[in-house]
C-alpha positions as CSV (number, residue, x, y, z in Angstrom):
1,M,75.4,110.4,92.0
2,S,77.3,108.1,91.6
3,E,77.7,104.8,93.1
4,N,81.3,104.0,92.7
5,T,82.7,106.6,95.1
6,T,83.7,105.5,98.5
7,V,85.0,106.6,101.6
8,Q,87.2,103.5,102.7
9,G,89.9,102.6,105.9
10,T,87.4,104.1,108.1
11,K,87.2,101.9,111.2
12,P,83.5,100.9,112.3
13,A,82.8,101.7,116.3
14,E,84.0,98.7,118.8
15,A,81.8,97.0,120.3
16,P,82.4,97.5,124.6
17,T,84.0,94.6,126.4
18,G,81.7,91.6,126.5
19,A,79.2,93.1,124.4
20,P,78.2,90.9,120.9
21,A,79.8,93.1,117.7
22,Q,76.4,92.8,115.8
23,G,76.5,94.6,112.1
24,T,80.4,95.1,112.0
25,P,81.6,93.3,108.7
26,P,84.2,90.5,109.2
27,T,87.8,91.2,110.0
28,G,89.9,92.4,107.1
29,A,86.8,93.4,105.1
30,P,87.0,97.0,103.8
31,V,84.5,99.4,105.0
32,E,82.8,101.1,102.2
33,L,80.3,104.0,102.3
34,T,78.9,105.2,98.9
35,V,78.2,108.8,98.1
36,Q,74.6,106.9,97.7
37,D,74.5,106.1,101.4
38,L,75.4,109.6,102.4
39,G,72.5,110.7,100.2
40,V,69.8,108.2,101.9
41,I,71.4,109.4,105.3
42,K,70.6,113.1,104.4
43,S,66.9,111.7,103.6
44,I,66.8,109.7,107.2
45,I,68.2,113.4,108.9
46,D,65.3,115.1,106.8
47,V,62.5,112.6,107.6
48,A,63.3,112.1,111.1
49,S,63.4,116.3,112.0
50,Q,60.1,116.4,110.1
51,R,58.7,113.7,112.6
52,G,59.7,115.1,115.7
53,A,62.7,112.8,116.6
54,F,64.9,115.1,117.6
55,R,64.8,117.2,121.1
56,A,65.1,121.0,120.6
57,N,68.3,121.5,122.3
58,E,69.4,118.6,119.5
59,M,68.2,120.5,116.6
60,E,71.2,122.8,116.0
61,A,73.8,119.9,115.9
62,V,71.3,117.9,113.5
63,G,71.0,121.1,111.1
64,K,75.0,121.8,110.7
65,T,75.4,117.9,110.3
66,F,72.7,118.0,107.5
67,N,73.7,121.4,105.7
68,K,77.3,120.1,106.2
69,L,76.4,116.5,104.3
70,D,74.3,119.0,101.8
71,S,77.4,120.9,100.9
72,F,79.6,118.1,100.3
73,L,77.1,116.4,98.1
74,S,76.7,119.1,96.0
75,T,80.1,119.1,95.8
76,V,80.4,115.8,94.2
77,Q,77.6,116.0,91.7
78,K,78.9,119.1,90.6
79,A,82.6,117.8,90.5
80,E,80.8,114.3,88.7
81,E,78.9,116.8,86.3
82,E,82.0,118.7,85.5
83,A,84.1,115.2,84.9
84,K,81.5,114.1,82.6
85,K,81.5,117.3,80.4
86,A,85.0,117.1,80.3
87,N,84.9,113.2,79.2
88,A,82.0,114.2,76.5
89,G,84.1,116.3,74.5
90,K,86.8,114.1,74.3
91,P,86.9,111.8,71.3
92,E,87.7,107.9,71.7
93,E,90.8,106.4,70.5
94,S,90.1,103.8,68.7
95,K,92.4,100.5,69.1
96,G,92.7,99.2,65.9
97,D,94.7,101.8,63.8
98,K,97.8,101.3,65.6
């Protein structure tokens, strides 16, 4: 998976009034979430569910979210593989011949 694919423009959740904003980036800094980050989240969900971190009534929502994340990551991975194949078939132009 590529580390340079990002989701930008998302806003972090705001802390309740009077509470310090912990872990939030400085104002004006773009928030980035990479495909690698999503893969890590998928692994965390898998480990947490194996260790019994979720109640039975929460498992449906966790499972649906996990499946959506897995589908998204598979789609991204296939798209990256196709892009690599398409780029591998194109000969590179030498700039010195012009």
